[in-house]
ROGULO-396230 format. One record per residue (C-alpha): residue number from 1; residue in one letter; z, y, x. Coordinates in nm, 4 decimals, padded with zeros to 6 digits. Last residue first. Example, Ala and Ser with C-alpha at 12.3 -4.5 7.8 and 13.67 -1.06 7.14 Angstrom:
<rs>
<r k="2" r="S" w="00.7140" v="-00.1060" u="01.3670"/>
<r k="1" r="A" w="00.7800" v="-00.4500" u="01.2300"/>
</rs>
This chain:
<rs>
<r k="129" r="X" w="-09.3173" v="04.0547" u="-01.4505"/>
<r k="128" r="X" w="-09.0814" v="03.7663" u="-01.3814"/>
<r k="127" r="X" w="-09.1058" v="03.4297" u="-01.5520"/>
<r k="126" r="X" w="-08.8968" v="03.3287" u="-01.8522"/>
<r k="125" r="X" w="-08.5333" v="03.2317" u="-01.9001"/>
<r k="124" r="X" w="-08.5555" v="03.4269" u="-02.2281"/>
<r k="123" r="X" w="-08.2356" v="03.6344" u="-02.2294"/>
<r k="122" r="X" w="-08.0916" v="03.6192" u="-01.8774"/>
<r k="121" r="X" w="-08.4322" v="03.5963" u="-01.7075"/>
<r k="120" r="X" w="-08.5647" v="03.8684" u="-01.9388"/>
<r k="119" r="X" w="-08.2811" v="04.1059" u="-01.8528"/>
<r k="118" r="X" w="-08.2904" v="04.0400" u="-01.4781"/>
<r k="117" r="X" w="-08.6665" v="04.0961" u="-01.4781"/>
<r k="116" r="X" w="-08.6154" v="04.4239" u="-01.6654"/>
<r k="115" r="X" w="-08.3504" v="04.5351" u="-01.4159"/>
<r k="114" r="X" w="-08.5814" v="04.4598" u="-01.1215"/>
<r k="113" r="X" w="-08.8702" v="04.6321" u="-01.2986"/>
<r k="112" r="X" w="-08.6579" v="04.9438" u="-01.3538"/>
<r k="111" r="X" w="-08.5530" v="04.9442" u="-00.9876"/>
<r k="110" r="X" w="-08.9105" v="04.9033" u="-00.8658"/>
<r k="109" r="X" w="-09.0354" v="05.1695" u="-01.1076"/>
<r k="108" r="X" w="-08.8055" v="05.4433" u="-00.9793"/>
<r k="107" r="X" w="-08.7019" v="05.6493" u="-01.2828"/>
<r k="106" r="X" w="-08.8686" v="05.9760" u="-01.3831"/>
<r k="105" r="X" w="-08.8073" v="05.9072" u="-01.7569"/>
<r k="104" r="X" w="-09.1798" v="05.9208" u="-01.8367"/>
<r k="103" r="X" w="-09.2522" v="05.7326" u="-01.5114"/>
<r k="102" r="X" w="-09.0242" v="05.4434" u="-01.6070"/>
<r k="101" r="X" w="-09.1762" v="05.4049" u="-01.9544"/>
<r k="100" r="X" w="-09.5249" v="05.4113" u="-01.8053"/>
<r k="99" r="X" w="-09.4307" v="05.1461" u="-01.5478"/>
<r k="98" r="X" w="-09.2824" v="04.9258" u="-01.8202"/>
<r k="97" r="X" w="-09.5994" v="04.9620" u="-02.0259"/>
<r k="96" r="X" w="-09.8102" v="04.8843" u="-01.7177"/>
<r k="95" r="X" w="-09.6044" v="04.5711" u="-01.6418"/>
<r k="94" r="X" w="-09.6182" v="04.4475" u="-02.0012"/>
<r k="93" r="X" w="-09.9948" v="04.5056" u="-02.0221"/>
<r k="92" r="X" w="-10.0540" v="04.3475" u="-01.6811"/>
<r k="91" r="X" w="-09.8628" v="04.0364" u="-01.7912"/>
<r k="90" r="X" w="-10.0629" v="04.0214" u="-02.1146"/>
<r k="89" r="X" w="-10.3971" v="04.0442" u="-01.9311"/>
<r k="88" r="X" w="-10.2958" v="03.7804" u="-01.6774"/>
<r k="87" r="X" w="-10.1778" v="03.5460" u="-01.9518"/>
<r k="86" r="X" w="-10.4881" v="03.6055" u="-02.1641"/>
<r k="85" r="X" w="-10.7171" v="03.5298" u="-01.8684"/>
<r k="84" r="X" w="-10.5162" v="03.2169" u="-01.7886"/>
<r k="83" r="X" w="-10.5546" v="03.1079" u="-02.1523"/>
<r k="82" r="X" w="-10.9324" v="03.1438" u="-02.1337"/>
<r k="81" r="X" w="-10.9459" v="02.9610" u="-01.7995"/>
<r k="80" r="X" w="-10.7286" v="02.6814" u="-01.9399"/>
<r k="79" r="X" w="-10.9548" v="02.6383" u="-02.2450"/>
<r k="78" r="X" w="-11.2626" v="02.6231" u="-02.0205"/>
<r k="77" r="X" w="-11.0905" v="02.3546" u="-01.8138"/>
<r k="76" r="X" w="-10.9939" v="02.1697" u="-02.1316"/>
<r k="75" r="X" w="-11.3559" v="02.1631" u="-02.2454"/>
<r k="74" r="X" w="-11.4676" v="02.0473" u="-01.9007"/>
<r k="73" r="X" w="-11.2047" v="01.7738" u="-01.9111"/>
<r k="72" r="X" w="-11.3283" v="01.6536" u="-02.2516"/>
<r k="71" r="X" w="-11.6878" v="01.6434" u="-02.1279"/>
<r k="70" r="X" w="-11.5719" v="01.4487" u="-01.8223"/>
<r k="69" r="X" w="-11.3705" v="01.2136" u="-02.0417"/>
<r k="68" r="X" w="-11.6721" v="01.1495" u="-02.2629"/>
<r k="67" r="X" w="-11.8771" v="01.0616" u="-01.9548"/>
<r k="66" r="X" w="-11.5982" v="00.8366" u="-01.8245"/>
<r k="65" r="X" w="-11.5618" v="00.6583" u="-02.1587"/>
<r k="64" r="X" w="-11.9386" v="00.6046" u="-02.1749"/>
<r k="63" r="X" w="-11.9200" v="00.4555" u="-01.8233"/>
<r k="62" r="X" w="-11.6323" v="00.2353" u="-01.9355"/>
<r k="61" r="X" w="-11.8459" v="00.0925" u="-02.2113"/>
<r k="60" r="X" w="-12.1332" v="00.0352" u="-01.9656"/>
<r k="59" r="X" w="-11.9043" v="-00.1520" u="-01.7264"/>
<r k="58" r="X" w="-11.7214" v="00.0192" u="-01.4451"/>
<r k="57" r="X" w="-11.5670" v="-00.1179" u="-01.1274"/>
<r k="56" r="X" w="-11.5466" v="00.1458" u="-00.8560"/>
<r k="55" r="X" w="-11.4441" v="00.4682" u="-01.0391"/>
<r k="54" r="X" w="-11.1650" v="00.3268" u="-01.2540"/>
<r k="53" r="X" w="-10.8670" v="00.4706" u="-01.0627"/>
<r k="52" r="X" w="-11.0328" v="00.8115" u="-01.0398"/>
<r k="51" r="X" w="-11.1042" v="00.8209" u="-01.4116"/>
<r k="50" r="X" w="-10.7424" v="00.7388" u="-01.4944"/>
<r k="49" r="X" w="-10.6191" v="01.0079" u="-01.2567"/>
<r k="48" r="X" w="-10.8541" v="01.2674" u="-01.4056"/>
<r k="47" r="X" w="-10.7359" v="01.1762" u="-01.7556"/>
<r k="46" r="X" w="-10.3732" v="01.2228" u="-01.6491"/>
<r k="45" r="X" w="-10.4340" v="01.5483" u="-01.4581"/>
<r k="44" r="X" w="-10.6410" v="01.7066" u="-01.7345"/>
<r k="43" r="X" w="-10.3844" v="01.6043" u="-01.9967"/>
<r k="42" r="X" w="-10.1021" v="01.7574" u="-01.7910"/>
<r k="41" r="X" w="-10.2967" v="02.0840" u="-01.7607"/>
<r k="40" r="X" w="-10.3736" v="02.0878" u="-02.1330"/>
<r k="39" r="X" w="-10.0007" v="02.0536" u="-02.2125"/>
<r k="38" r="X" w="-09.8706" v="02.3093" u="-01.9619"/>
<r k="37" r="X" w="-10.0985" v="02.6044" u="-02.0368"/>
<r k="36" r="X" w="-09.9534" v="02.6884" u="-02.3795"/>
<r k="35" r="X" w="-09.6203" v="02.7828" u="-02.2263"/>
<r k="34" r="X" w="-09.7627" v="03.0802" u="-02.0400"/>
<r k="33" r="X" w="-09.9256" v="03.2133" u="-02.3579"/>
<r k="32" r="X" w="-09.5934" v="03.2010" u="-02.5426"/>
<r k="31" r="X" w="-09.4132" v="03.3626" u="-02.2481"/>
<r k="30" r="X" w="-09.6607" v="03.6537" u="-02.2525"/>
<r k="29" r="X" w="-09.6200" v="03.6874" u="-02.6305"/>
<r k="28" r="X" w="-09.2429" v="03.7085" u="-02.5766"/>
<r k="27" r="X" w="-09.3042" v="03.9808" u="-02.3156"/>
<r k="26" r="X" w="-09.5008" v="04.1782" u="-02.5744"/>
<r k="25" r="X" w="-09.2058" v="04.1493" u="-02.8119"/>
<r k="24" r="X" w="-08.9730" v="04.2598" u="-02.5300"/>
<r k="23" r="X" w="-09.1825" v="04.5714" u="-02.4679"/>
<r k="22" r="X" w="-09.1958" v="04.6586" u="-02.8373"/>
<r k="21" r="X" w="-08.8195" v="04.6098" u="-02.8682"/>
<r k="20" r="X" w="-08.7593" v="04.8196" u="-02.5559"/>
<r k="19" r="X" w="-08.9654" v="05.1066" u="-02.6930"/>
<r k="18" r="X" w="-08.7851" v="05.0890" u="-03.0282"/>
<r k="17" r="X" w="-08.4410" v="05.0949" u="-02.8630"/>
<r k="16" r="X" w="-08.5200" v="05.4075" u="-02.6651"/>
<r k="15" r="X" w="-08.4708" v="05.3788" u="-02.2914"/>
<r k="14" r="X" w="-08.1418" v="05.4856" u="-02.1314"/>
<r k="13" r="X" w="-07.9862" v="05.1365" u="-02.1164"/>
<r k="12" r="X" w="-08.2849" v="05.0184" u="-01.9138"/>
<r k="11" r="X" w="-08.1981" v="05.2479" u="-01.6236"/>
<r k="10" r="X" w="-07.8425" v="05.1620" u="-01.5171"/>
<r k="9" r="X" w="-07.8152" v="04.8152" u="-01.6586"/>
<r k="8" r="X" w="-07.4631" v="04.6814" u="-01.7012"/>
<r k="7" r="X" w="-07.5309" v="04.3578" u="-01.8910"/>
<r k="6" r="X" w="-07.3256" v="04.4860" u="-02.1838"/>
<r k="5" r="X" w="-07.5186" v="04.8157" u="-02.1762"/>
<r k="4" r="X" w="-07.8541" v="04.6418" u="-02.2038"/>
<r k="3" r="X" w="-07.7439" v="04.4391" u="-02.5046"/>
<r k="2" r="X" w="-07.6506" v="04.0742" u="-02.4927"/>
<r k="1" r="X" w="-07.8371" v="03.8301" u="-02.7105"/>
</rs>
């Protein structure tokens, strides 16, 4: 991993190492939550597609399958809403922490955020904050 000074950051290089480590750890948690949405979303789409293709000719066994699938999809939908809430909360936490760090040093937040996004894209290949 390259350091802030090697990447040529003007503002991030002046923050304390401990503050940046905490911020990057929180960003890693944000990425972890973001990644946990993909699998349930794919499952919801696949099961929904199967149900849609079977909607006209159903026997009683298939009807039970459809009812169980609907219950399963509702469970996954609740799971996705809970994860989305955690993702939004974690993203706000990282953004607010970065904004606080910028205001303590009297740096423009937009420039600090731009540098932070460049850093995390180069290091983690994750989404912007």
